[in-house]
Backbone as XML, in Angstrom:
<?xml version="1.0"?>
<chain id="A" units="angstrom">
  <residue number="1" name="MET">
    <atom name="N" x="0.839" y="-1.177" z="0.000"/>
    <atom name="CA" x="0.000" y="0.000" z="0.000"/>
    <atom name="C" x="0.892" y="1.251" z="0.000"/>
  </residue>
  <residue number="2" name="THR">
    <atom name="N" x="0.653" y="2.141" z="-0.925"/>
    <atom name="CA" x="1.435" y="3.364" z="-1.046"/>
    <atom name="C" x="0.829" y="4.449" z="-0.165"/>
  </residue>
  <residue number="3" name="ARG">
    <atom name="N" x="1.692" y="5.073" z="0.618"/>
    <atom name="CA" x="1.230" y="6.155" z="1.488"/>
    <atom name="C" x="1.317" y="7.474" z="0.731"/>
  </residue>
  <residue number="4" name="LYS">
    <atom name="N" x="0.212" y="8.190" z="0.655"/>
    <atom name="CA" x="0.181" y="9.474" z="-0.036"/>
    <atom name="C" x="0.433" y="10.602" z="0.938"/>
  </residue>
  <residue number="5" name="THR">
    <atom name="N" x="1.350" y="11.487" z="0.579"/>
    <atom name="CA" x="1.667" y="12.631" z="1.414"/>
    <atom name="C" x="0.802" y="13.810" z="0.986"/>
  </residue>
  <residue number="6" name="PRO">
    <atom name="N" x="0.066" y="14.429" z="1.901"/>
    <atom name="CA" x="-0.763" y="15.585" z="1.514"/>
    <atom name="C" x="0.117" y="16.816" z="1.270"/>
  </residue>
  <residue number="7" name="THR">
    <atom name="N" x="-0.366" y="17.728" z="0.461"/>
    <atom name="CA" x="0.410" y="18.930" z="0.147"/>
    <atom name="C" x="0.665" y="19.781" z="1.387"/>
  </residue>
  <residue number="8" name="GLN">
    <atom name="N" x="-0.175" y="19.661" z="2.398"/>
    <atom name="CA" x="0.026" y="20.441" z="3.618"/>
    <atom name="C" x="1.292" y="20.006" z="4.362"/>
  </residue>
  <residue number="9" name="ALA">
    <atom name="N" x="1.840" y="18.847" z="4.030"/>
    <atom name="CA" x="3.048" y="18.346" z="4.682"/>
    <atom name="C" x="4.315" y="19.003" z="4.132"/>
  </residue>
  <residue number="10" name="PHE">
    <atom name="N" x="4.173" y="19.842" z="3.110"/>
    <atom name="CA" x="5.318" y="20.488" z="2.476"/>
    <atom name="C" x="5.324" y="21.981" z="2.797"/>
  </residue>
  <residue number="11" name="ASP">
    <atom name="N" x="6.512" y="22.526" z="2.962"/>
    <atom name="CA" x="6.652" y="23.965" z="3.198"/>
    <atom name="C" x="6.298" y="24.730" z="1.919"/>
  </residue>
  <residue number="12" name="SER">
    <atom name="N" x="5.696" y="25.886" z="2.061"/>
    <atom name="CA" x="5.284" y="26.677" z="0.898"/>
    <atom name="C" x="6.478" y="27.156" z="0.064"/>
  </residue>
  <residue number="13" name="SER">
    <atom name="N" x="7.665" y="27.190" z="0.655"/>
    <atom name="CA" x="8.847" y="27.615" z="-0.111"/>
    <atom name="C" x="9.166" y="26.639" z="-1.234"/>
  </residue>
  <residue number="14" name="LEU">
    <atom name="N" x="8.764" y="25.383" z="-1.086"/>
    <atom name="CA" x="8.989" y="24.409" z="-2.158"/>
    <atom name="C" x="8.161" y="24.773" z="-3.393"/>
  </residue>
  <residue number="15" name="GLN">
    <atom name="N" x="6.917" y="25.189" z="-3.165"/>
    <atom name="CA" x="6.079" y="25.611" z="-4.284"/>
    <atom name="C" x="6.658" y="26.857" z="-4.947"/>
  </residue>
  <residue number="16" name="GLU">
    <atom name="N" x="7.163" y="27.775" z="-4.145"/>
    <atom name="CA" x="7.758" y="28.994" z="-4.691"/>
    <atom name="C" x="8.984" y="28.655" z="-5.531"/>
  </residue>
  <residue number="17" name="LEU">
    <atom name="N" x="9.772" y="27.707" z="-5.072"/>
    <atom name="CA" x="10.943" y="27.268" z="-5.827"/>
    <atom name="C" x="10.512" y="26.718" z="-7.183"/>
  </residue>
  <residue number="18" name="PHE">
    <atom name="N" x="9.462" y="25.902" z="-7.206"/>
    <atom name="CA" x="8.926" y="25.377" z="-8.462"/>
    <atom name="C" x="8.446" y="26.507" z="-9.376"/>
  </residue>
  <residue number="19" name="ARG">
    <atom name="N" x="7.721" y="27.463" z="-8.809"/>
    <atom name="CA" x="7.207" y="28.570" z="-9.619"/>
    <atom name="C" x="8.348" y="29.352" z="-10.276"/>
  </residue>
  <residue number="20" name="ARG">
    <atom name="N" x="9.374" y="29.640" z="-9.505"/>
    <atom name="CA" x="10.527" y="30.366" z="-10.054"/>
    <atom name="C" x="11.231" y="29.533" z="-11.113"/>
  </residue>
  <residue number="21" name="GLY">
    <atom name="N" x="11.315" y="28.232" z="-10.888"/>
    <atom name="CA" x="11.953" y="27.342" z="-11.850"/>
    <atom name="C" x="11.179" y="27.208" z="-13.155"/>
  </residue>
  <residue number="22" name="ALA">
    <atom name="N" x="9.885" y="27.467" z="-13.112"/>
    <atom name="CA" x="9.082" y="27.433" z="-14.343"/>
    <atom name="C" x="9.387" y="28.633" z="-15.233"/>
  </residue>
  <residue number="23" name="LEU">
    <atom name="N" x="9.971" y="29.680" z="-14.642"/>
    <atom name="CA" x="10.217" y="30.916" z="-15.381"/>
    <atom name="C" x="11.691" y="31.174" z="-15.681"/>
  </residue>
  <residue number="24" name="SER">
    <atom name="N" x="12.584" y="30.638" z="-14.870"/>
    <atom name="CA" x="14.010" y="30.880" z="-15.070"/>
    <atom name="C" x="14.810" y="29.722" z="-14.491"/>
  </residue>
  <residue number="25" name="VAL">
    <atom name="N" x="16.097" y="29.713" z="-14.767"/>
    <atom name="CA" x="16.967" y="28.647" z="-14.277"/>
    <atom name="C" x="17.438" y="28.991" z="-12.870"/>
  </residue>
  <residue number="26" name="ILE">
    <atom name="N" x="17.253" y="28.039" z="-11.956"/>
    <atom name="CA" x="17.708" y="28.196" z="-10.577"/>
    <atom name="C" x="18.688" y="27.070" z="-10.290"/>
  </residue>
  <residue number="27" name="ARG">
    <atom name="N" x="19.876" y="27.437" z="-9.838"/>
    <atom name="CA" x="20.910" y="26.470" z="-9.469"/>
    <atom name="C" x="21.105" y="26.548" z="-7.961"/>
  </residue>
  <residue number="28" name="MET">
    <atom name="N" x="20.882" y="25.424" z="-7.297"/>
    <atom name="CA" x="20.978" y="25.396" z="-5.845"/>
    <atom name="C" x="22.072" y="24.400" z="-5.447"/>
  </residue>
  <residue number="29" name="THR">
    <atom name="N" x="23.112" y="24.890" z="-4.773"/>
    <atom name="CA" x="24.197" y="24.025" z="-4.338"/>
    <atom name="C" x="23.827" y="23.381" z="-3.010"/>
  </residue>
  <residue number="30" name="CYS">
    <atom name="N" x="23.885" y="22.070" z="-2.989"/>
    <atom name="CA" x="23.574" y="21.295" z="-1.792"/>
    <atom name="C" x="24.879" y="20.838" z="-1.131"/>
  </residue>
  <residue number="31" name="PRO">
    <atom name="N" x="24.822" y="20.445" z="0.129"/>
    <atom name="CA" x="26.033" y="20.019" z="0.824"/>
    <atom name="C" x="26.695" y="18.769" z="0.226"/>
  </residue>
  <residue number="32" name="SER">
    <atom name="N" x="25.885" y="17.867" z="-0.370"/>
    <atom name="CA" x="26.441" y="16.642" z="-0.951"/>
    <atom name="C" x="25.529" y="16.135" z="-2.065"/>
  </residue>
  <residue number="33" name="LYS">
    <atom name="N" x="26.027" y="15.171" z="-2.816"/>
    <atom name="CA" x="25.249" y="14.555" z="-3.886"/>
    <atom name="C" x="23.997" y="13.879" z="-3.304"/>
  </residue>
  <residue number="34" name="GLU">
    <atom name="N" x="24.164" y="13.209" z="-2.166"/>
    <atom name="CA" x="23.050" y="12.504" z="-1.540"/>
    <atom name="C" x="21.940" y="13.470" z="-1.126"/>
  </residue>
  <residue number="35" name="VAL">
    <atom name="N" x="22.341" y="14.625" z="-0.621"/>
    <atom name="CA" x="21.352" y="15.643" z="-0.215"/>
    <atom name="C" x="20.620" y="16.173" z="-1.447"/>
  </residue>
  <residue number="36" name="ALA">
    <atom name="N" x="21.351" y="16.397" z="-2.535"/>
    <atom name="CA" x="20.721" y="16.873" z="-3.776"/>
    <atom name="C" x="19.694" y="15.856" z="-4.276"/>
  </residue>
  <residue number="37" name="ILE">
    <atom name="N" x="20.036" y="14.582" z="-4.193"/>
    <atom name="CA" x="19.102" y="13.527" z="-4.610"/>
    <atom name="C" x="17.867" y="13.531" z="-3.720"/>
  </residue>
  <residue number="38" name="ARG">
    <atom name="N" x="18.062" y="13.698" z="-2.415"/>
    <atom name="CA" x="16.936" y="13.729" z="-1.479"/>
    <atom name="C" x="16.031" y="14.933" z="-1.743"/>
  </residue>
  <residue number="39" name="TYR">
    <atom name="N" x="16.620" y="16.102" z="-2.015"/>
    <atom name="CA" x="15.825" y="17.301" z="-2.291"/>
    <atom name="C" x="15.031" y="17.140" z="-3.589"/>
  </residue>
  <residue number="40" name="ARG">
    <atom name="N" x="15.687" y="16.551" z="-4.591"/>
    <atom name="CA" x="14.981" y="16.321" z="-5.862"/>
    <atom name="C" x="13.782" y="15.401" z="-5.632"/>
  </residue>
  <residue number="41" name="ALA">
    <atom name="N" x="13.984" y="14.352" z="-4.843"/>
    <atom name="CA" x="12.889" y="13.424" z="-4.544"/>
    <atom name="C" x="11.759" y="14.139" z="-3.793"/>
  </residue>
  <residue number="42" name="ARG">
    <atom name="N" x="12.124" y="15.005" z="-2.871"/>
    <atom name="CA" x="11.116" y="15.751" z="-2.095"/>
    <atom name="C" x="10.298" y="16.667" z="-3.021"/>
  </residue>
  <residue number="43" name="LEU">
    <atom name="N" x="10.977" y="17.345" z="-3.927"/>
    <atom name="CA" x="10.275" y="18.211" z="-4.872"/>
    <atom name="C" x="9.338" y="17.397" z="-5.763"/>
  </residue>
  <residue number="44" name="ASN">
    <atom name="N" x="9.800" y="16.251" z="-6.215"/>
    <atom name="CA" x="8.946" y="15.415" z="-7.056"/>
    <atom name="C" x="7.763" y="14.851" z="-6.272"/>
  </residue>
  <residue number="45" name="LYS">
    <atom name="N" x="7.966" y="14.581" z="-4.981"/>
    <atom name="CA" x="6.856" y="14.133" z="-4.133"/>
    <atom name="C" x="5.794" y="15.219" z="-4.017"/>
  </residue>
  <residue number="46" name="LEU">
    <atom name="N" x="6.237" y="16.458" z="-3.855"/>
    <atom name="CA" x="5.296" y="17.577" z="-3.780"/>
    <atom name="C" x="4.507" y="17.686" z="-5.080"/>
  </residue>
  <residue number="47" name="ARG">
    <atom name="N" x="5.202" y="17.592" z="-6.189"/>
    <atom name="CA" x="4.538" y="17.698" z="-7.493"/>
    <atom name="C" x="3.464" y="16.611" z="-7.629"/>
  </residue>
  <residue number="48" name="THR">
    <atom name="N" x="3.793" y="15.391" z="-7.232"/>
    <atom name="CA" x="2.839" y="14.285" z="-7.308"/>
    <atom name="C" x="1.655" y="14.516" z="-6.377"/>
  </residue>
  <residue number="49" name="ALA">
    <atom name="N" x="1.925" y="14.980" z="-5.163"/>
    <atom name="CA" x="0.841" y="15.246" z="-4.211"/>
    <atom name="C" x="-0.103" y="16.311" z="-4.756"/>
  </residue>
  <residue number="50" name="MET">
    <atom name="N" x="0.447" y="17.339" z="-5.375"/>
    <atom name="CA" x="-0.391" y="18.410" z="-5.920"/>
    <atom name="C" x="-1.247" y="17.895" z="-7.069"/>
  </residue>
  <residue number="51" name="ARG">
    <atom name="N" x="-0.668" y="17.045" z="-7.915"/>
    <atom name="CA" x="-1.438" y="16.472" z="-9.017"/>
    <atom name="C" x="-2.558" y="15.582" z="-8.478"/>
  </residue>
  <residue number="52" name="ASN">
    <atom name="N" x="-2.241" y="14.746" z="-7.483"/>
    <atom name="CA" x="-3.241" y="13.843" z="-6.915"/>
    <atom name="C" x="-4.394" y="14.593" z="-6.267"/>
  </residue>
  <residue number="53" name="GLU">
    <atom name="N" x="-4.111" y="15.772" z="-5.695"/>
    <atom name="CA" x="-5.151" y="16.581" z="-5.062"/>
    <atom name="C" x="-5.788" y="17.565" z="-6.034"/>
  </residue>
  <residue number="54" name="ASN">
    <atom name="N" x="-5.369" y="17.528" z="-7.282"/>
    <atom name="CA" x="-5.854" y="18.445" z="-8.312"/>
    <atom name="C" x="-5.708" y="19.900" z="-7.859"/>
  </residue>
  <residue number="55" name="HIS">
    <atom name="N" x="-4.555" y="20.203" z="-7.300"/>
    <atom name="CA" x="-4.235" y="21.560" z="-6.839"/>
    <atom name="C" x="-4.264" y="22.512" z="-8.037"/>
  </residue>
  <residue number="56" name="PRO">
    <atom name="N" x="-4.738" y="23.750" z="-7.880"/>
    <atom name="CA" x="-4.830" y="24.681" z="-9.010"/>
    <atom name="C" x="-3.490" y="24.968" z="-9.697"/>
  </residue>
  <residue number="57" name="ASP">
    <atom name="N" x="-2.372" y="24.818" z="-8.991"/>
    <atom name="CA" x="-1.066" y="25.123" z="-9.579"/>
    <atom name="C" x="-0.302" y="23.900" z="-10.077"/>
  </residue>
  <residue number="58" name="TRP">
    <atom name="N" x="-0.898" y="22.718" z="-10.044"/>
    <atom name="CA" x="-0.109" y="21.542" z="-10.360"/>
    <atom name="C" x="0.411" y="21.544" z="-11.791"/>
  </residue>
  <residue number="59" name="LYS">
    <atom name="N" x="-0.337" y="22.093" z="-12.735"/>
    <atom name="CA" x="0.141" y="22.123" z="-14.123"/>
    <atom name="C" x="1.343" y="23.046" z="-14.269"/>
  </residue>
  <residue number="60" name="LEU">
    <atom name="N" x="1.333" y="24.153" z="-13.572"/>
    <atom name="CA" x="2.475" y="25.065" z="-13.596"/>
    <atom name="C" x="3.710" y="24.378" z="-13.018"/>
  </residue>
  <residue number="61" name="LEU">
    <atom name="N" x="3.534" y="23.633" z="-11.928"/>
    <atom name="CA" x="4.665" y="22.958" z="-11.313"/>
    <atom name="C" x="5.210" y="21.840" z="-12.198"/>
  </residue>
  <residue number="62" name="HIS">
    <atom name="N" x="4.355" y="21.264" z="-13.020"/>
    <atom name="CA" x="4.842" y="20.257" z="-13.974"/>
    <atom name="C" x="5.617" y="20.907" z="-15.118"/>
  </residue>
  <residue number="63" name="ALA">
    <atom name="N" x="5.561" y="22.219" z="-15.233"/>
    <atom name="CA" x="6.322" y="22.931" z="-16.259"/>
    <atom name="C" x="7.773" y="23.151" z="-15.832"/>
  </residue>
  <residue number="64" name="THR">
    <atom name="N" x="8.130" y="22.664" z="-14.655"/>
    <atom name="CA" x="9.485" y="22.835" z="-14.139"/>
    <atom name="C" x="10.228" y="21.509" z="-14.171"/>
  </residue>
  <residue number="65" name="CYS">
    <atom name="N" x="11.402" y="21.522" z="-14.757"/>
    <atom name="CA" x="12.274" y="20.346" z="-14.773"/>
    <atom name="C" x="13.196" y="20.426" z="-13.560"/>
  </residue>
  <residue number="66" name="VAL">
    <atom name="N" x="13.296" y="19.333" z="-12.818"/>
    <atom name="CA" x="14.195" y="19.258" z="-11.662"/>
    <atom name="C" x="15.244" y="18.204" z="-11.981"/>
  </residue>
  <residue number="67" name="ARG">
    <atom name="N" x="16.500" y="18.625" z="-12.023"/>
    <atom name="CA" x="17.565" y="17.682" z="-12.359"/>
    <atom name="C" x="18.826" y="18.001" z="-11.573"/>
  </residue>
  <residue number="68" name="ILE">
    <atom name="N" x="19.745" y="17.070" z="-11.604"/>
    <atom name="CA" x="21.020" y="17.243" z="-10.922"/>
    <atom name="C" x="22.089" y="17.469" z="-11.987"/>
  </residue>
  <residue number="69" name="ASP">
    <atom name="N" x="22.949" y="18.443" z="-11.754"/>
    <atom name="CA" x="24.017" y="18.785" z="-12.682"/>
    <atom name="C" x="25.017" y="17.637" z="-12.764"/>
  </residue>
  <residue number="70" name="ARG">
    <atom name="N" x="25.290" y="17.138" z="-13.964"/>
    <atom name="CA" x="26.234" y="16.033" z="-14.132"/>
    <atom name="C" x="27.664" y="16.456" z="-13.812"/>
  </residue>
  <residue number="71" name="ALA">
    <atom name="N" x="27.998" y="17.700" z="-14.094"/>
    <atom name="CA" x="29.355" y="18.189" z="-13.831"/>
    <atom name="C" x="29.627" y="18.295" z="-12.334"/>
  </residue>
  <residue number="72" name="ASP">
    <atom name="N" x="28.636" y="18.677" z="-11.567"/>
    <atom name="CA" x="28.769" y="18.776" z="-10.113"/>
    <atom name="C" x="27.476" y="18.246" z="-9.503"/>
  </residue>
  <residue number="73" name="PRO">
    <atom name="N" x="27.461" y="16.984" z="-9.077"/>
    <atom name="CA" x="26.222" y="16.371" z="-8.585"/>
    <atom name="C" x="25.676" y="16.961" z="-7.298"/>
  </residue>
  <residue number="74" name="ARG">
    <atom name="N" x="26.342" y="17.949" z="-6.725"/>
    <atom name="CA" x="25.799" y="18.648" z="-5.549"/>
    <atom name="C" x="24.831" y="19.748" z="-5.964"/>
  </residue>
  <residue number="75" name="ILE">
    <atom name="N" x="24.794" y="20.070" z="-7.256"/>
    <atom name="CA" x="23.965" y="21.177" z="-7.729"/>
    <atom name="C" x="22.634" y="20.654" z="-8.272"/>
  </residue>
  <residue number="76" name="LEU">
    <atom name="N" x="21.574" y="21.159" z="-7.660"/>
    <atom name="CA" x="20.215" y="20.855" z="-8.089"/>
    <atom name="C" x="19.765" y="21.992" z="-8.998"/>
  </residue>
  <residue number="77" name="ILE">
    <atom name="N" x="19.253" y="21.650" z="-10.166"/>
    <atom name="CA" x="18.844" y="22.664" z="-11.144"/>
    <atom name="C" x="17.338" y="22.566" z="-11.368"/>
  </residue>
  <residue number="78" name="LEU">
    <atom name="N" x="16.679" y="23.706" z="-11.251"/>
    <atom name="CA" x="15.264" y="23.810" z="-11.601"/>
    <atom name="C" x="15.185" y="24.757" z="-12.786"/>
  </residue>
  <residue number="79" name="GLU">
    <atom name="N" x="14.503" y="24.336" z="-13.835"/>
    <atom name="CA" x="14.405" y="25.141" z="-15.044"/>
    <atom name="C" x="13.128" y="24.788" z="-15.788"/>
  </residue>
  <residue number="80" name="PRO">
    <atom name="N" x="12.706" y="25.669" z="-16.693"/>
    <atom name="CA" x="11.515" y="25.353" z="-17.492"/>
    <atom name="C" x="11.740" y="24.072" z="-18.298"/>
  </residue>
  <residue number="81" name="GLN">
    <atom name="N" x="10.682" y="23.271" z="-18.460"/>
    <atom name="CA" x="10.778" y="22.069" z="-19.286"/>
    <atom name="C" x="11.262" y="22.459" z="-20.681"/>
  </residue>
  <residue number="82" name="ASP">
    <atom name="N" x="12.080" y="21.635" z="-21.272"/>
    <atom name="CA" x="12.608" y="21.827" z="-22.635"/>
    <atom name="C" x="13.455" y="23.081" z="-22.772"/>
  </residue>
  <residue number="83" name="TYR">
    <atom name="N" x="13.981" y="23.601" z="-21.687"/>
    <atom name="CA" x="14.783" y="24.827" z="-21.719"/>
    <atom name="C" x="15.983" y="24.692" z="-22.659"/>
  </residue>
  <residue number="84" name="GLU">
    <atom name="N" x="16.719" y="23.591" z="-22.527"/>
    <atom name="CA" x="17.905" y="23.400" z="-23.367"/>
    <atom name="C" x="17.526" y="23.285" z="-24.839"/>
  </residue>
  <residue number="85" name="PHE">
    <atom name="N" x="16.442" y="22.560" z="-25.133"/>
    <atom name="CA" x="15.998" y="22.419" z="-26.514"/>
    <atom name="C" x="15.556" y="23.762" z="-27.088"/>
  </residue>
  <residue number="86" name="ALA">
    <atom name="N" x="14.829" y="24.509" z="-26.286"/>
    <atom name="CA" x="14.335" y="25.813" z="-26.739"/>
    <atom name="C" x="15.492" y="26.746" z="-27.074"/>
  </residue>
  <residue number="87" name="GLN">
    <atom name="N" x="16.548" y="26.711" z="-26.249"/>
    <atom name="CA" x="17.713" y="27.565" z="-26.509"/>
    <atom name="C" x="18.320" y="27.220" z="-27.871"/>
  </residue>
  <residue number="88" name="ALA">
    <atom name="N" x="18.467" y="25.941" z="-28.161"/>
    <atom name="CA" x="19.046" y="25.510" z="-29.440"/>
    <atom name="C" x="18.143" y="25.891" z="-30.617"/>
  </residue>
  <residue number="89" name="ILE">
    <atom name="N" x="16.849" y="25.722" z="-30.445"/>
    <atom name="CA" x="15.899" y="26.053" z="-31.520"/>
    <atom name="C" x="15.920" y="27.546" z="-31.817"/>
  </residue>
  <residue number="90" name="HIS">
    <atom name="N" x="15.900" y="28.370" z="-30.770"/>
    <atom name="CA" x="15.918" y="29.817" z="-30.974"/>
    <atom name="C" x="17.224" y="30.280" z="-31.619"/>
  </residue>
  <residue number="91" name="LYS">
    <atom name="N" x="18.306" y="29.607" z="-31.301"/>
    <atom name="CA" x="19.594" y="29.956" z="-31.913"/>
    <atom name="C" x="19.549" y="29.675" z="-33.413"/>
  </residue>
  <residue number="92" name="VAL">
    <atom name="N" x="18.988" y="28.541" z="-33.787"/>
    <atom name="CA" x="18.870" y="28.177" z="-35.205"/>
    <atom name="C" x="17.927" y="29.129" z="-35.932"/>
  </residue>
  <residue number="93" name="LEU">
    <atom name="N" x="16.814" y="29.472" z="-35.297"/>
    <atom name="CA" x="15.817" y="30.341" z="-35.928"/>
    <atom name="C" x="16.196" y="31.821" z="-35.877"/>
  </residue>
  <residue number="94" name="GLY">
    <atom name="N" x="17.154" y="32.149" z="-35.012"/>
    <atom name="CA" x="17.547" y="33.544" z="-34.866"/>
    <atom name="C" x="16.503" y="34.372" z="-34.148"/>
  </residue>
  <residue number="95" name="THR">
    <atom name="N" x="15.759" y="33.738" z="-33.250"/>
    <atom name="CA" x="14.735" y="34.443" z="-32.489"/>
    <atom name="C" x="15.137" y="34.533" z="-31.022"/>
  </residue>
  <residue number="96" name="GLU">
    <atom name="N" x="14.445" y="35.397" z="-30.309"/>
    <atom name="CA" x="14.698" y="35.559" z="-28.878"/>
    <atom name="C" x="13.877" y="34.537" z="-28.102"/>
  </residue>
  <residue number="97" name="PRO">
    <atom name="N" x="14.527" y="33.812" z="-27.196"/>
    <atom name="CA" x="13.754" y="32.859" z="-26.391"/>
    <atom name="C" x="12.878" y="33.574" z="-25.374"/>
  </residue>
  <residue number="98" name="THR">
    <atom name="N" x="11.664" y="33.110" z="-25.237"/>
    <atom name="CA" x="10.760" y="33.621" z="-24.213"/>
    <atom name="C" x="10.168" y="32.430" z="-23.493"/>
  </residue>
  <residue number="99" name="ILE">
    <atom name="N" x="10.012" y="32.569" z="-22.211"/>
    <atom name="CA" x="9.436" y="31.501" z="-21.409"/>
    <atom name="C" x="8.029" y="31.917" z="-21.038"/>
  </residue>
  <residue number="100" name="VAL">
    <atom name="N" x="7.068" y="31.141" z="-21.504"/>
    <atom name="CA" x="5.675" y="31.447" z="-21.217"/>
    <atom name="C" x="5.045" y="30.228" z="-20.565"/>
  </residue>
  <residue number="101" name="PRO">
    <atom name="N" x="4.702" y="30.315" z="-19.292"/>
    <atom name="CA" x="4.069" y="29.175" z="-18.637"/>
    <atom name="C" x="2.684" y="28.920" z="-19.225"/>
  </residue>
  <residue number="102" name="GLU">
    <atom name="N" x="2.269" y="27.672" z="-19.202"/>
    <atom name="CA" x="0.960" y="27.312" z="-19.742"/>
    <atom name="C" x="-0.179" y="27.821" z="-18.873"/>
  </residue>
  <residue number="103" name="CYS">
    <atom name="N" x="0.080" y="27.997" z="-17.587"/>
    <atom name="CA" x="-0.958" y="28.416" z="-16.642"/>
    <atom name="C" x="-0.713" y="29.857" z="-16.226"/>
  </residue>
  <residue number="104" name="PRO">
    <atom name="N" x="-1.762" y="30.603" z="-15.953"/>
    <atom name="CA" x="-1.562" y="31.967" z="-15.455"/>
    <atom name="C" x="-0.890" y="31.927" z="-14.085"/>
  </residue>
  <residue number="105" name="ILE">
    <atom name="N" x="-0.099" y="32.936" z="-13.805"/>
    <atom name="CA" x="0.592" y="32.997" z="-12.521"/>
    <atom name="C" x="0.106" y="34.207" z="-11.741"/>
  </residue>
  <residue number="106" name="THR">
    <atom name="N" x="0.207" y="34.117" z="-10.438"/>
    <atom name="CA" x="-0.310" y="35.196" z="-9.594"/>
    <atom name="C" x="0.782" y="35.794" z="-8.726"/>
  </residue>
  <residue number="107" name="TYR">
    <atom name="N" x="2.000" y="35.825" z="-9.234"/>
    <atom name="CA" x="3.108" y="36.387" z="-8.481"/>
    <atom name="C" x="3.998" y="37.148" z="-9.441"/>
  </residue>
  <residue number="108" name="SER">
    <atom name="N" x="4.888" y="37.920" z="-8.898"/>
    <atom name="CA" x="5.811" y="38.698" z="-9.717"/>
    <atom name="C" x="6.768" y="37.766" z="-10.445"/>
  </residue>
  <residue number="109" name="ASP">
    <atom name="N" x="7.016" y="38.016" z="-11.727"/>
    <atom name="CA" x="7.916" y="37.148" z="-12.476"/>
    <atom name="C" x="9.300" y="37.766" z="-12.652"/>
  </residue>
  <residue number="110" name="GLU">
    <atom name="N" x="9.644" y="38.701" z="-11.782"/>
    <atom name="CA" x="10.975" y="39.288" z="-11.871"/>
    <atom name="C" x="12.013" y="38.256" z="-11.448"/>
  </residue>
  <residue number="111" name="LEU">
    <atom name="N" x="13.196" y="38.330" z="-12.025"/>
    <atom name="CA" x="14.249" y="37.384" z="-11.712"/>
    <atom name="C" x="14.789" y="37.618" z="-10.313"/>
  </residue>
  <residue number="112" name="LEU">
    <atom name="N" x="15.228" y="36.547" z="-9.691"/>
    <atom name="CA" x="15.787" y="36.642" z="-8.354"/>
    <atom name="C" x="17.202" y="37.208" z="-8.407"/>
  </residue>
  <residue number="113" name="ASP">
    <atom name="N" x="17.487" y="38.159" z="-7.543"/>
    <atom name="CA" x="18.874" y="38.589" z="-7.426"/>
    <atom name="C" x="19.594" y="37.559" z="-6.547"/>
  </residue>
  <residue number="114" name="GLU">
    <atom name="N" x="20.894" y="37.676" z="-6.433"/>
    <atom name="CA" x="21.676" y="36.674" z="-5.717"/>
    <atom name="C" x="21.248" y="36.534" z="-4.253"/>
  </residue>
  <residue number="115" name="GLU">
    <atom name="N" x="20.992" y="37.647" z="-3.597"/>
    <atom name="CA" x="20.591" y="37.611" z="-2.192"/>
    <atom name="C" x="19.232" y="36.931" z="-2.019"/>
  </residue>
  <residue number="116" name="ALA">
    <atom name="N" x="18.285" y="37.245" z="-2.893"/>
    <atom name="CA" x="16.962" y="36.635" z="-2.807"/>
    <atom name="C" x="17.050" y="35.132" z="-3.073"/>
  </residue>
  <residue number="117" name="GLN">
    <atom name="N" x="17.897" y="34.739" z="-4.020"/>
    <atom name="CA" x="18.061" y="33.316" z="-4.317"/>
    <atom name="C" x="18.674" y="32.590" z="-3.115"/>
  </residue>
  <residue number="118" name="LYS">
    <atom name="N" x="19.621" y="33.219" z="-2.426"/>
    <atom name="CA" x="20.216" y="32.621" z="-1.229"/>
    <atom name="C" x="19.162" y="32.439" z="-0.138"/>
  </residue>
  <residue number="119" name="LYS">
    <atom name="N" x="18.296" y="33.446" z="0.046"/>
    <atom name="CA" x="17.260" y="33.354" z="1.067"/>
    <atom name="C" x="16.268" y="32.240" z="0.745"/>
  </residue>
  <residue number="120" name="LEU">
    <atom name="N" x="15.871" y="32.151" z="-0.526"/>
    <atom name="CA" x="14.937" y="31.114" z="-0.949"/>
    <atom name="C" x="15.564" y="29.733" z="-0.767"/>
  </residue>
  <residue number="121" name="THR">
    <atom name="N" x="16.836" y="29.609" z="-1.119"/>
    <atom name="CA" x="17.540" y="28.341" z="-0.955"/>
    <atom name="C" x="17.614" y="27.961" z="0.519"/>
  </residue>
  <residue number="122" name="ALA">
    <atom name="N" x="17.964" y="28.915" z="1.376"/>
    <atom name="CA" x="18.061" y="28.643" z="2.810"/>
    <atom name="C" x="16.706" y="28.216" z="3.374"/>
  </residue>
  <residue number="123" name="ARG">
    <atom name="N" x="15.656" y="28.886" z="2.950"/>
    <atom name="CA" x="14.310" y="28.541" z="3.426"/>
    <atom name="C" x="13.925" y="27.135" z="2.973"/>
  </residue>
  <residue number="124" name="PHE">
    <atom name="N" x="14.271" y="26.804" z="1.732"/>
    <atom name="CA" x="13.997" y="25.471" z="1.198"/>
    <atom name="C" x="14.751" y="24.411" z="1.990"/>
  </residue>
  <residue number="125" name="LEU">
    <atom name="N" x="16.045" y="24.628" z="2.206"/>
    <atom name="CA" x="16.856" y="23.653" z="2.928"/>
    <atom name="C" x="16.335" y="23.462" z="4.355"/>
  </residue>
  <residue number="126" name="LYS">
    <atom name="N" x="15.932" y="24.533" z="4.982"/>
    <atom name="CA" x="15.412" y="24.464" z="6.348"/>
    <atom name="C" x="14.097" y="23.675" z="6.381"/>
  </residue>
  <residue number="127" name="SER">
    <atom name="N" x="13.296" y="23.800" z="5.319"/>
    <atom name="CA" x="11.985" y="23.171" z="5.302"/>
    <atom name="C" x="12.040" y="21.656" z="5.209"/>
  </residue>
  <residue number="128" name="ILE">
    <atom name="N" x="13.132" y="21.109" z="4.695"/>
    <atom name="CA" x="13.172" y="19.652" z="4.524"/>
    <atom name="C" x="14.116" y="18.958" z="5.489"/>
  </residue>
  <residue number="129" name="ARG">
    <atom name="N" x="14.622" y="19.677" z="6.451"/>
    <atom name="CA" x="15.506" y="19.050" z="7.463"/>
    <atom name="C" x="14.684" y="18.426" z="8.543"/>
  </residue>
</chain>
């Protein structure tokens, strides 16, 4: 029997991390490869819980790719789905890449400065300890 985790069991900073990752690339350095794997699993668990509960934002969160950097496995990367492919396509077409989420968003889409990204990362790390 599979135990389902409700979305209330997750800190809201995880959802914010997903939202930001749907719009831009976020690189989060973790203490170790094992921790990065655990965080990725936690984020994917949240995404699944939101889909199972038919949460209004679940489609937006599915627009975010969560992966671990092969060059440095301590780095967790959140980015829009097909980001790498889109960059290559726009280069060939000579167009400017734009990231447009499929779902409307209700927050500011300004990019995070370094300090804000550090705060968001710290809040995320604290939420899953």
